[in-house]
C-alpha positions as CSV (number, residue, x, y, z in Angstrom):
1,M,131.5,-43.5,93.5
2,E,133.4,-40.3,92.8
3,Y,135.4,-39.3,89.6
4,R,138.3,-36.8,89.5
5,G,138.3,-34.3,86.8
6,I,139.2,-30.8,85.6
7,D,137.8,-28.1,83.3
8,V,140.0,-26.3,80.9
9,S,140.1,-23.4,78.4
10,K,142.7,-21.5,76.4
11,Y,144.1,-20.3,79.7
12,Q,145.7,-23.6,80.3
13,G,147.8,-23.2,77.2
14,D,149.2,-26.2,75.4
15,I,148.4,-29.3,77.5
16,N,150.3,-32.5,77.6
17,F,147.1,-34.8,77.4
18,K,149.0,-38.2,78.2
19,K,150.6,-36.6,81.4
20,V,147.2,-35.4,82.5
21,K,145.7,-38.9,82.1
22,D,148.7,-40.5,83.8
23,D,148.0,-38.2,86.8
24,G,144.7,-39.9,87.3
25,I,142.3,-37.4,85.8
26,E,139.1,-39.3,84.7
27,F,137.3,-36.6,82.9
28,V,137.4,-33.2,81.5
29,I,135.0,-30.3,80.7
30,I,136.3,-28.2,77.9
31,R,135.3,-24.6,77.3
32,I,134.1,-24.5,73.8
33,G,133.5,-20.8,73.7
34,Y,131.8,-17.7,75.2
35,G,128.9,-15.7,73.9
36,Q,126.8,-16.1,70.9
37,Y,129.2,-15.2,67.9
38,E,131.2,-17.8,65.9
39,S,134.3,-15.5,66.5
40,Q,134.0,-16.3,70.3
41,K,135.1,-19.9,70.0
42,D,137.8,-20.9,72.4
43,E,141.0,-20.9,70.4
44,K,142.1,-24.1,72.2
45,F,138.9,-26.1,71.9
46,E,139.7,-28.1,68.8
47,R,143.2,-29.0,70.1
48,N,141.8,-29.9,73.6
49,Y,139.0,-31.9,72.3
50,E,141.1,-34.1,70.1
51,G,143.9,-34.3,72.5
52,F,141.7,-35.5,75.5
53,R,139.7,-37.8,73.3
54,G,142.9,-39.2,71.8
55,V,144.2,-40.4,75.2
56,G,140.7,-41.8,76.2
57,I,139.7,-39.1,78.8
58,P,135.9,-38.6,78.7
59,V,134.9,-35.2,77.4
60,G,132.1,-32.7,78.0
61,V,132.0,-28.9,77.1
62,Y,130.8,-25.7,78.5
63,L,129.9,-22.2,77.2
64,Y,130.3,-19.1,79.2
65,S,127.2,-17.0,78.9
66,Y,126.8,-13.3,78.3
67,A,123.2,-13.6,77.3
68,K,120.7,-10.9,78.4
69,S,117.5,-12.5,77.1
70,V,115.9,-15.9,76.3
71,S,116.7,-15.0,72.5
72,D,120.2,-14.5,73.4
73,A,120.4,-17.8,75.3
74,K,119.0,-19.6,72.2
75,K,121.7,-18.0,70.0
76,E,124.3,-19.1,72.4
77,A,123.1,-22.7,72.1
78,D,123.0,-22.4,68.3
79,V,126.6,-21.4,68.1
80,V,127.6,-24.2,70.4
81,L,126.0,-26.7,68.0
82,K,127.8,-25.1,65.1
83,W,131.1,-25.5,66.9
84,L,130.3,-29.0,67.8
85,K,129.4,-30.0,64.3
86,G,127.9,-33.3,65.6
87,R,130.9,-34.4,67.5
88,E,130.5,-37.1,70.1
89,L,130.6,-36.0,73.9
90,N,131.0,-38.4,76.8
91,L,129.5,-35.8,79.2
92,P,126.9,-33.0,79.0
93,V,127.0,-29.5,77.4
94,Y,127.0,-27.2,80.4
95,Y,125.5,-23.6,80.3
96,D,128.1,-21.5,82.4
97,I,125.8,-18.7,83.8
98,E,127.3,-16.3,86.3
99,D,128.4,-13.1,84.7
100,K,127.9,-9.9,86.7
101,S,126.3,-8.2,83.8
102,Q,123.4,-10.7,84.1
103,I,122.4,-10.4,87.8
104,N,120.0,-7.6,87.3
105,L,117.8,-9.6,84.8
106,G,116.0,-11.3,87.6
107,K,115.5,-14.8,88.7
108,K,112.6,-15.6,86.3
109,T,114.4,-14.5,83.2
110,L,117.7,-16.0,84.1
111,T,116.0,-19.4,84.8
112,S,114.1,-19.2,81.5
113,M,117.4,-18.4,79.8
114,C,118.8,-21.6,81.2
115,E,115.9,-23.6,80.1
116,A,116.0,-22.1,76.5
117,F,119.7,-22.9,76.2
118,C,119.3,-26.4,77.4
119,D,116.1,-27.0,75.2
120,V,118.1,-26.2,72.0
121,I,120.9,-28.4,73.2
122,E,118.9,-31.3,74.0
123,K,116.7,-31.3,70.9
124,A,120.0,-31.7,69.0
125,G,120.7,-34.9,71.0
126,Y,123.1,-33.8,73.6
127,W,122.6,-33.8,77.4
128,A,122.5,-30.4,78.9
129,G,123.5,-29.1,82.3
130,I,123.8,-25.9,84.3
131,Y,127.0,-24.5,85.9
132,A,127.2,-21.6,88.3
133,N,128.7,-20.8,91.7
134,K,126.8,-21.5,94.7
135,Y,125.8,-17.8,95.4
136,F,124.6,-17.4,91.9
137,F,122.5,-20.6,92.1
138,T,120.8,-19.7,95.3
139,T,120.4,-16.0,94.6
140,Y,119.7,-15.6,90.9
141,L,118.2,-18.9,89.7
142,D,115.3,-21.0,90.5
143,Y,117.6,-23.9,91.2
144,E,115.0,-26.3,92.4
145,K,113.3,-26.0,89.0
146,L,116.5,-26.5,87.0
147,E,117.7,-29.4,89.1
148,E,114.6,-31.4,88.1
149,K,115.3,-31.1,84.5
150,Y,119.1,-30.9,84.1
151,T,122.4,-32.1,85.7
152,I,123.9,-29.4,87.9
153,W,127.5,-28.5,88.3
154,V,128.1,-26.2,91.2
155,A,131.3,-24.2,92.1
156,Q,132.2,-23.4,95.7
157,Y,135.9,-23.0,96.6
158,N,135.9,-24.7,100.0
159,D,136.7,-27.8,101.9
160,N,133.0,-28.8,102.0
161,N,130.3,-28.1,99.6
162,T,127.4,-26.3,101.5
163,Y,125.1,-25.8,98.4
164,R,121.7,-27.0,99.6
165,G,120.3,-28.1,96.1
166,K,120.9,-31.3,94.3
167,Y,124.0,-31.5,92.1
168,D,126.1,-34.1,90.3
169,M,129.4,-32.3,90.0
170,W,131.4,-29.9,92.4
171,Q,134.1,-27.5,91.2
172,Y,136.0,-27.1,94.4
173,T,139.1,-25.1,93.5
174,S,140.5,-22.8,90.7
175,S,144.1,-23.4,91.9
176,G,144.6,-27.1,91.3
177,K,147.9,-28.7,90.1
178,V,147.9,-31.5,87.5
179,N,150.9,-33.0,85.5
180,G,150.8,-31.9,82.0
181,I,149.3,-28.4,82.6
182,S,151.4,-25.4,83.5
183,G,149.9,-23.2,86.1
184,N,146.6,-23.6,87.9
185,V,143.6,-25.5,86.8
186,D,140.0,-25.9,88.0
187,M,139.4,-29.2,89.8
188,D,136.1,-31.1,90.0
189,I,134.5,-34.1,91.5
190,L,131.7,-36.0,89.7
191,Y,129.5,-38.0,92.1
192,R,127.4,-39.8,89.4
193,D,128.0,-41.8,86.5
194,I,126.6,-39.6,83.8
195,F,129.1,-40.7,81.0
196,D,127.8,-41.7,77.7
197,N,127.7,-45.3,78.9
198,R,125.5,-44.4,81.8
199,G,122.9,-47.2,82.6
200,E,125.1,-49.9,81.2
201,N,127.7,-50.1,84.0
202,N,126.9,-52.5,86.9
203,E,130.0,-52.8,88.9
204,D,128.1,-53.4,92.2
205,R,125.8,-56.1,90.9
206,G,127.4,-58.8,93.2
207,E,125.9,-56.9,96.1
208,L,122.3,-56.8,94.9
209,P,119.8,-59.4,96.3
210,D,119.6,-62.6,94.4
211,L,116.1,-63.4,93.2
212,S,117.0,-66.1,90.8
213,G,115.0,-68.5,92.8
214,Y,111.8,-66.4,92.8
215,N,109.2,-67.3,90.2
216,G,106.7,-64.6,90.8
217,T,106.1,-61.3,89.1
218,S,106.1,-58.9,92.1
219,I,109.2,-57.1,92.9
220,V,107.9,-56.5,96.4
221,D,107.1,-60.1,97.1
222,G,110.3,-61.2,95.5
223,L,112.4,-59.0,97.9
224,K,110.4,-60.2,100.9
225,S,111.0,-63.8,99.9
226,V,114.7,-63.4,100.5
227,G,114.2,-61.3,103.6
228,Y,115.1,-57.9,101.9
229,D,113.7,-54.6,102.7
230,S,110.9,-54.0,100.0
231,S,110.1,-50.4,100.9
232,F,109.9,-47.8,98.3
233,D,113.1,-46.3,99.5
234,S,114.9,-49.5,99.3
235,R,113.6,-50.3,95.8
236,A,114.7,-46.9,94.6
237,K,118.2,-47.4,95.9
238,L,118.2,-50.9,94.3
239,Y,117.1,-49.4,91.1
240,A,120.0,-47.0,91.0
241,E,122.5,-49.6,92.0
242,A,121.3,-51.9,89.3
243,G,122.4,-49.3,86.7
244,F,119.2,-47.5,85.9
245,T,119.5,-43.8,85.8
246,D,115.9,-42.5,85.3
247,T,114.1,-41.4,88.5
248,Y,112.5,-44.4,90.3
249,K,108.8,-43.7,90.7
250,G,107.7,-47.4,91.4
251,T,105.9,-47.8,88.1
252,A,105.0,-51.2,86.8
253,K,107.7,-51.1,84.1
254,Q,110.3,-50.0,86.4
255,N,109.6,-52.8,88.9
256,D,109.5,-55.3,86.1
257,N,112.8,-54.2,84.8
258,L,114.4,-54.3,88.2
259,L,112.9,-57.7,88.9
260,R,114.4,-58.9,85.7
261,V,117.9,-57.7,86.7
262,L,117.6,-59.2,90.3
263,K,116.5,-62.6,88.9
264,G,120.0,-62.6,87.2
265,G,119.0,-61.1,83.8
266,S,121.5,-58.4,83.3
267,L,120.5,-55.4,81.4
268,G,120.2,-57.7,78.5
269,A,120.5,-57.5,74.8
270,S,117.6,-55.1,74.4
271,Y,117.0,-51.8,76.1
272,Y,114.3,-52.2,78.7
273,E,110.8,-50.9,78.2
274,T,110.1,-47.3,79.2
275,D,107.1,-45.5,80.6
276,Y,107.8,-42.7,78.2
277,K,104.6,-41.8,76.5
278,G,105.9,-39.1,74.1
279,L,106.7,-39.0,70.5
280,S,110.4,-38.2,70.6
281,F,113.0,-41.0,70.2
282,V,115.6,-38.6,71.7
283,D,113.5,-38.1,74.8
284,G,112.6,-41.8,75.0
285,L,116.4,-42.7,75.2
286,K,116.9,-40.1,77.8
287,S,114.0,-41.6,79.9
288,I,116.2,-44.7,80.4
289,G,119.5,-42.8,80.7
290,V,120.9,-43.7,77.3
291,D,123.1,-41.4,75.2
292,S,120.7,-39.7,72.8
293,S,123.2,-37.9,70.6
294,F,122.9,-38.2,66.9
295,A,126.1,-40.4,66.6
296,N,124.7,-42.8,69.3
297,R,121.3,-43.0,67.7
298,K,123.0,-43.8,64.4
299,R,124.7,-46.8,66.1
300,I,121.5,-47.9,67.7
301,A,119.7,-47.7,64.4
302,A,122.4,-49.7,62.6
303,A,122.1,-52.5,65.3
304,N,118.4,-52.5,64.6
305,G,118.6,-52.9,60.9
306,I,118.5,-49.2,59.8
307,D,122.0,-48.7,58.1
308,N,121.1,-45.3,56.4
309,Y,119.9,-43.5,59.6
310,K,119.5,-39.8,59.0
311,G,117.2,-39.0,62.0
312,T,114.1,-38.8,59.9
313,A,110.7,-38.9,61.5
314,L,109.9,-42.2,60.1
315,Q,113.2,-43.8,61.2
316,N,112.8,-42.3,64.8
317,I,109.2,-43.5,65.1
318,K,110.2,-47.0,64.1
319,L,113.0,-47.0,66.7
320,L,110.8,-45.4,69.4
321,N,108.2,-48.1,69.0
322,M,110.8,-50.8,69.4
323,L,112.0,-49.1,72.6
324,K,108.5,-48.8,74.0
325,K,108.0,-52.5,73.4
326,G,111.5,-53.4,74.9
327,T,112.8,-54.9,71.6
328,L,115.3,-52.2,70.8
329,K,118.6,-54.0,70.4
330,K,121.6,-52.6,72.3
331,I,124.8,-51.5,70.7
C-alpha cells in the first residue's frame, strides 16, 4: 500500500487545506522549527498543524537540525517537545539531519546525535524517525543501526529510489504541484501504515488463510492443515498482513496472536499479549505497534478504569501488567 503526501514549512505560505485534501493528499509532515532555540519555531507551524488536522489530514512533524553534538541534539528534542505541548500526532517526529555544517563531525557522532534526539522524543511518548538525503544517509550515518530502531524517511530526487537501506518514506521531488499551495512543494510516498491507528487496520483480512476449523494450538500445523505455506518467511508475511507491526521473530506469543486472528478472531477487544519484558508502558505499547503518546495512553487508561491518568509510575505499571497479560482493553 502507498500513501501520497507532502511536507511543508513557512515557505509554502498560507495554504488552502481543503483544496490540498481534495487533491488527494493523504498525509503531511510539517516543519515545527529548526535548531535548539524557542525563537526558531516555524512561523507557520501553528496554522499548518490546526489547518491540516481540521480537514482530517494525518500530521507528523520534522525539525531541521543544526546540532554539533549529542548535547545539542538533546536540546533540539527538548525544544520540539516544548513546541508540541502534548499535541497529538498521527505520524512520527522526524529529525532532519543533513546540514553541511555537520558533515565533519564524523559518522559515530552524527549517529549518536540521531539516537539522542530520538531517545528524548520517544521517552515523551511520540514515535521518532530520521530524515536525510540518500548521500547523507550512506556517507555520514550508520544507517543500518538507525533503521533497526527508527522509521526512516529518505530523500532522493529521482524516478527511482536507489537507497540501499530500509525505509518507510521517500521524498522524491521538491518541485511538486498541489492544489491549495502556491509554488513548489516537496512530495512524498509512504509505503507502510505507520499512522496512529497502526496495528488496527486489517483491510486485507479476506485474503488471509481461514483456520476457523482448526482446533489445535500450533500455527505451523494450522497452516499445514489448510495446505498453506508454514515457513518462517510465510508466517512473517502473514503476521504483517494481519495487522501486526512489530518485527516477527516467531515467538510463542506472536504465533499465538497470529493463530487467533486466522481462526477468525479479529484483533479483539483487548490488545494482544506482548513479549516485551521491560518496565516501560510506553515501550510496551510500541512493541505491538500502538500509539504511545500521552494523549493515547490517557484514552487507553480511561478505557481500563483509570479516569485520572497522569502518567504516574503506579498507573503505568498497572496498565503494563494488563498489557503483558493480554487483558488491556482497546479504545
